[in-house]
C-alpha positions as CSV (number, residue, x, y, z in Angstrom):
1,X,2.7,23.9,-15.5
2,X,2.1,21.1,-13.0
3,X,2.5,22.1,-9.4
4,X,5.2,20.3,-7.5
5,X,5.3,20.1,-3.7
6,X,8.1,18.5,-1.6
7,X,7.5,17.5,2.0
8,X,9.9,15.7,4.4
9,X,8.2,15.3,7.8
10,X,10.0,15.6,11.1
11,X,9.7,12.5,13.4
12,X,7.1,14.3,15.5
13,X,5.0,15.0,12.4
14,X,4.6,11.3,11.5
15,X,1.1,9.9,11.9
16,X,0.1,6.5,13.3
17,X,-3.5,6.6,12.4
18,X,-5.8,7.2,9.4
19,X,-8.3,9.8,10.7
20,X,-8.1,11.8,13.8
21,X,-5.2,14.1,12.7
22,X,-5.1,17.6,11.2
23,X,-3.5,17.8,7.8
24,X,0.2,18.5,7.5
25,X,-0.1,19.6,3.9
26,X,-2.8,21.0,1.6
27,X,-2.6,20.6,-2.2
28,X,-4.7,21.2,-5.2
29,X,-5.9,18.2,-7.4
30,X,-3.3,17.3,-10.0
31,X,-0.3,18.2,-7.7
32,X,2.9,16.2,-7.9
33,X,3.9,15.5,-4.3
34,X,7.4,14.4,-3.4
35,X,7.5,12.7,0.0
36,X,9.9,11.0,2.4
37,X,8.4,8.0,4.2
38,X,10.1,6.2,7.1
39,X,10.2,2.5,7.5
40,X,7.8,0.6,9.7
41,X,10.2,0.6,12.6
42,X,10.5,4.4,12.5
43,X,14.1,4.1,11.5
44,X,15.1,2.7,14.9
45,X,16.2,-0.8,13.8
46,X,19.7,-0.3,12.2
47,X,21.5,-3.5,13.0
48,X,20.9,-7.2,14.0
49,X,21.1,-6.3,17.7
50,X,18.4,-3.7,17.5
51,X,15.5,-6.0,18.4
52,X,12.2,-4.2,17.7
53,X,10.8,-5.1,21.1
54,X,13.7,-3.1,22.7
55,X,14.1,-0.1,20.4
56,X,10.5,0.5,19.2
57,X,7.6,1.6,21.3
58,X,4.1,0.3,20.7
59,X,1.9,1.8,19.3
60,X,4.5,4.0,17.5
61,X,5.0,1.5,14.6
62,X,4.2,1.7,10.9
63,X,4.4,5.6,10.7
64,X,2.8,7.3,7.6
65,X,3.5,10.6,6.0
66,X,0.5,12.8,6.1
67,X,-2.4,13.4,6.2
68,X,-2.6,15.5,3.1
69,X,-5.7,17.6,2.4
70,X,-6.7,17.6,-1.2
71,X,-8.7,20.7,-2.0
72,X,-12.3,20.0,-3.3
73,X,-12.4,16.4,-2.2
74,X,-15.8,15.6,-0.7
75,X,-17.6,12.4,0.4
76,X,-18.8,10.7,-2.7
77,X,-15.7,11.6,-4.7
78,X,-12.8,9.3,-5.5
79,X,-9.2,10.2,-4.8
80,X,-6.9,9.0,-7.6
81,X,-3.2,8.5,-6.5
82,X,-0.8,7.8,-9.2
83,X,2.5,6.3,-8.0
84,X,5.3,8.0,-10.1
85,X,8.3,6.6,-8.3
86,X,9.2,4.7,-5.2
87,X,13.0,5.0,-4.5
88,X,14.9,3.6,-1.5
89,X,16.3,6.4,0.6
90,X,19.1,4.3,2.2
91,X,21.5,1.6,1.0
92,X,20.2,-0.8,3.6
93,X,16.8,-2.3,4.6
94,X,15.6,-4.5,7.4
95,X,13.2,-7.4,8.2
96,X,12.4,-9.3,11.3
97,X,10.4,-12.0,13.0
98,X,8.3,-11.2,16.0
99,X,7.4,-13.7,18.8
100,X,3.6,-13.2,18.4
101,X,3.2,-11.6,14.9
102,X,3.2,-13.3,11.5
103,X,1.3,-16.1,9.7
104,X,3.2,-19.0,11.3
105,X,3.2,-18.3,15.0
106,X,0.8,-18.1,17.8
107,X,-0.9,-14.7,18.4
108,X,-3.1,-13.1,21.0
109,X,-6.1,-14.4,19.0
110,X,-4.5,-17.8,18.3
111,X,-3.4,-19.0,21.7
112,X,-0.8,-21.8,21.6
113,X,1.2,-23.6,24.3
114,X,4.3,-23.9,22.3
115,X,7.1,-21.3,22.8
116,X,6.9,-18.2,20.7
117,X,9.2,-17.7,17.7
118,X,12.6,-16.1,18.2
119,X,12.8,-12.4,17.6
120,X,15.5,-12.0,14.9
121,X,16.6,-9.1,12.6
122,X,17.9,-9.5,9.0
123,X,19.7,-6.7,7.4
124,X,19.6,-6.3,3.6
125,X,22.1,-4.5,1.3
126,X,20.2,-2.3,-1.2
127,X,21.9,-1.7,-4.5
128,X,19.7,0.6,-6.6
129,X,22.1,0.6,-9.5
130,X,22.2,-3.2,-9.7
131,X,18.4,-3.4,-8.9
132,X,19.0,-5.9,-6.1
133,X,18.5,-6.4,-2.4
134,X,20.8,-9.0,-0.8
135,X,19.5,-11.7,1.6
136,X,21.8,-13.3,4.1
137,X,20.8,-16.2,6.3
138,X,21.2,-15.5,10.1
139,X,22.0,-19.1,11.1
140,X,23.9,-20.2,8.0
141,X,26.1,-18.9,5.2
142,X,23.6,-18.7,2.4
143,X,23.4,-15.4,0.5
144,X,21.3,-14.5,-2.6
145,X,20.5,-11.3,-4.5
146,X,16.8,-10.7,-4.9
147,X,15.2,-8.3,-7.5
148,X,14.5,-4.8,-6.1
149,X,10.8,-4.2,-6.5
150,X,9.9,-1.1,-4.4
151,X,6.3,-0.7,-3.2
152,X,4.3,0.8,-0.4
153,X,2.5,-1.4,2.1
154,X,0.3,1.3,3.6
155,X,-1.7,3.9,1.7
156,X,-5.2,5.3,2.2
157,X,-7.5,8.1,3.3
158,X,-9.4,8.9,6.5
159,X,-12.2,6.5,7.3
160,X,-15.9,7.6,7.5
161,X,-18.0,8.3,10.6
162,X,-15.2,10.2,12.5
163,X,-13.3,6.9,12.9
164,X,-9.5,6.8,13.6
165,X,-7.9,3.6,12.6
166,X,-4.3,2.4,13.4
167,X,-2.2,2.4,10.3
168,X,-1.6,-1.3,10.7
169,X,-5.3,-2.1,10.0
170,X,-6.5,-2.4,6.4
171,X,-10.1,-1.8,5.6
172,X,-12.3,0.1,3.1
173,X,-10.3,3.3,3.6
174,X,-7.1,1.5,2.5
175,X,-4.5,1.2,5.3
176,X,-1.9,-1.6,5.6
177,X,-2.9,-3.7,2.6
178,X,0.7,-4.9,1.9
179,X,0.2,-5.6,-1.7
180,X,3.3,-5.8,-4.0
181,X,1.0,-4.3,-6.7
182,X,1.3,-0.9,-5.1
183,X,4.4,0.0,-7.1
184,X,5.5,2.7,-9.5
185,X,3.2,3.0,-12.5
186,X,0.0,2.1,-10.7
187,X,-2.9,4.4,-10.0
188,X,-4.8,3.7,-6.7
189,X,-8.4,4.8,-6.2
190,X,-9.9,5.5,-2.7
191,X,-13.4,6.5,-1.9
192,X,-13.4,9.9,-0.1
193,X,-15.0,9.8,3.3
194,X,-14.3,13.2,4.8
195,X,-13.6,16.7,3.3
196,X,-10.1,16.8,1.9
197,X,-9.8,13.0,1.8
198,X,-6.8,13.2,4.3
199,X,-4.5,10.9,2.3
200,X,-1.4,9.3,3.9
201,X,1.3,6.8,2.8
202,X,4.1,4.8,4.4
203,X,5.5,1.4,5.0
204,X,7.9,1.2,2.1
205,X,9.3,-2.2,1.1
206,X,12.2,-2.8,-1.2
207,X,10.4,-6.0,-2.0
208,X,7.9,-8.4,-0.4
209,X,6.5,-11.8,-1.1
210,X,2.8,-12.3,-1.5
211,X,1.2,-12.5,1.9
212,X,4.1,-10.9,3.8
213,X,4.2,-14.3,5.6
214,X,6.6,-13.4,8.5
215,X,4.8,-10.1,9.1
216,X,7.4,-7.8,7.6
217,X,8.8,-7.1,4.1
218,X,12.2,-5.8,3.3
219,X,11.4,-2.6,5.2
220,X,12.9,0.7,4.0
221,X,12.6,4.4,4.1
222,X,11.5,5.8,0.7
223,X,11.6,8.9,-1.4
224,X,8.3,8.6,-3.2
225,X,6.7,10.7,-5.9
226,X,2.9,10.7,-6.2
227,X,0.2,12.6,-8.2
228,X,-3.0,13.3,-6.2
229,X,-6.1,14.0,-8.3
230,X,-9.8,13.8,-7.9
231,X,-12.6,12.0,-9.8
232,X,-15.7,14.1,-8.8
233,X,-19.1,12.6,-8.1
234,X,-17.8,9.0,-8.5
235,X,-17.7,6.8,-5.4
236,X,-15.4,3.8,-4.9
237,X,-16.5,1.3,-2.3
238,X,-13.1,-0.5,-1.7
239,X,-9.6,0.6,-2.8
240,X,-8.9,-0.2,-6.5
241,X,-5.7,-0.3,-8.5
242,X,-5.1,0.2,-12.2
243,X,-2.0,-0.5,-14.1
244,X,-1.3,-0.4,-17.9
245,X,-2.0,-4.1,-17.9
246,X,-4.7,-4.8,-15.4
247,X,-7.6,-3.7,-13.1
248,X,-7.6,-4.8,-9.5
249,X,-10.0,-4.7,-6.6
250,X,-9.0,-5.1,-2.9
251,X,-10.9,-6.6,0.1
252,X,-9.8,-6.6,3.7
253,X,-11.4,-8.6,6.5
254,X,-11.1,-11.6,8.7
255,X,-11.4,-14.5,7.9
256,X,-9.4,-14.5,4.7
257,X,-12.2,-16.0,2.6
258,X,-14.3,-12.9,3.4
259,X,-11.5,-10.6,2.2
260,X,-11.4,-12.8,-0.9
261,X,-15.1,-12.5,-1.4
262,X,-15.1,-8.7,-1.0
263,X,-12.3,-8.3,-3.6
264,X,-14.0,-10.6,-6.1
265,X,-17.4,-9.0,-5.6
266,X,-16.0,-5.6,-6.3
267,X,-14.1,-6.7,-9.4
268,X,-17.2,-8.5,-10.8
269,X,-19.5,-5.6,-10.2
270,X,-16.9,-3.1,-11.5
271,X,-16.3,-5.2,-14.6
272,X,-20.1,-5.4,-15.3
273,X,-20.4,-1.7,-14.9
274,X,-17.5,-0.8,-17.2
275,X,-18.4,-3.3,-19.9
276,X,-22.2,-3.1,-19.8
277,X,-22.4,-6.8,-19.0
278,X,-25.0,-8.7,-17.1
279,X,-23.6,-9.3,-13.6
280,X,-23.5,-13.1,-14.1
281,X,-21.7,-12.6,-17.5
282,X,-19.1,-10.5,-15.6
283,X,-19.0,-13.2,-12.9
284,X,-18.2,-15.8,-15.5
285,X,-15.5,-13.7,-17.2
286,X,-13.7,-12.9,-14.0
287,X,-14.0,-16.5,-12.8
288,X,-12.1,-17.7,-15.9
289,X,-9.7,-14.8,-16.6
290,X,-9.1,-13.5,-13.1
291,X,-6.2,-13.9,-10.6
292,X,-6.2,-13.6,-6.8
293,X,-2.9,-12.1,-5.5
294,X,-2.6,-12.1,-1.7
295,X,-1.9,-8.9,0.2
296,X,-1.2,-9.4,4.0
297,X,-2.2,-12.4,6.1
298,X,-0.8,-11.1,9.4
299,X,-2.6,-7.9,10.3
300,X,-5.8,-7.4,12.3
301,X,-7.6,-7.7,8.9
302,X,-6.2,-9.7,6.0
303,X,-6.1,-8.4,2.4
304,X,-6.9,-10.1,-0.9
305,X,-6.8,-8.7,-4.4
306,X,-8.8,-9.7,-7.4
307,X,-7.0,-9.0,-10.7
308,X,-8.0,-9.2,-14.4
309,X,-5.9,-8.4,-17.4
310,X,-7.0,-5.5,-19.5
311,X,-6.7,-7.5,-22.7
312,X,-9.8,-9.5,-21.7
313,X,-11.9,-6.4,-21.1
314,X,-12.5,-5.1,-24.7
315,X,-10.6,-1.9,-24.3
316,X,-12.7,-0.3,-21.6
317,X,-11.6,2.9,-19.8
318,X,-12.0,3.2,-16.0
319,X,-12.6,6.6,-14.3
320,X,-12.6,8.5,-17.6
321,X,-9.0,7.6,-18.4
322,X,-7.4,9.3,-15.3
323,X,-4.7,6.6,-15.1
324,X,-3.4,7.2,-18.6
325,X,-3.5,11.0,-18.1
326,X,-1.6,10.9,-14.8
327,X,0.9,8.4,-16.2
328,X,1.9,10.8,-18.8
329,X,2.1,13.7,-16.3
330,X,4.3,11.4,-14.1
331,X,6.6,10.5,-17.0
332,X,7.0,14.2,-17.9
333,X,7.9,15.0,-14.3
334,X,10.6,12.3,-14.2
335,X,12.0,13.5,-17.5
336,X,12.5,17.0,-16.2
337,X,13.5,16.6,-12.6
């Protein structure tokens, strides 16, 4: 029988870095883990008058649940994380603009003389039964229901070389990649850098546009179910995602074109390896069949994805079929909970 572990952290147990923390939980490979994650504001923004600059304290933003030690994980292995379910924990969610954060405002690295953007908060009604989140304009009377599409913006493992990285920074260890592709039904792969991998997850969004242009999605606390497993003796250079329909590679860097290059390079070389193709043949295939969804374009590093549909890959199997195996375990868990 599959082992199931449930963990709901106290506020003081939340982590704000990848690396540099002792594990809060230890599990065996193949364990189903049911977790509570808080929103990026730590649950402190609960109305339009709760401006983040007043109710939140830097650097205590973007908390993650973890780290979780996976027994037997060693550098050179790959941690496989299958997302079974991502379910809003409240009937409301929140988004905001920040004066010096986001893709369309001046920042500390892009100095401007014009006034900073206003700091505003938008509250969203979350209707799980209807499958919607409701947007309401702050300075007008427009309202529209948007499809609920829960995902996690932040997921990853401890970095290598004793590093500790703020959760807001995406890199080769994962982190705040903010890709809508990190939803239920997807398996994410992370290269293990330290014993136990030290996995953590947070930053749930009820939905998010590609790029997370204003700097925040529809931020929400989540009840999330994952399966943590290992692929022994196989390294993964950058976080990869696998769904029933596609294989995806990520890249995080600045400038954005370097993030794009990293993700495309990883997908081309991964495709060549899986299919036994010459690298230039794989380059040509990905060039004509691939897509390039944007992750975040606001954080200290930006994130790009490279995506290719499985139907173009001749039926290849990645990581010895771990995605299909974990998918079936996840479906069985949902059917019996």
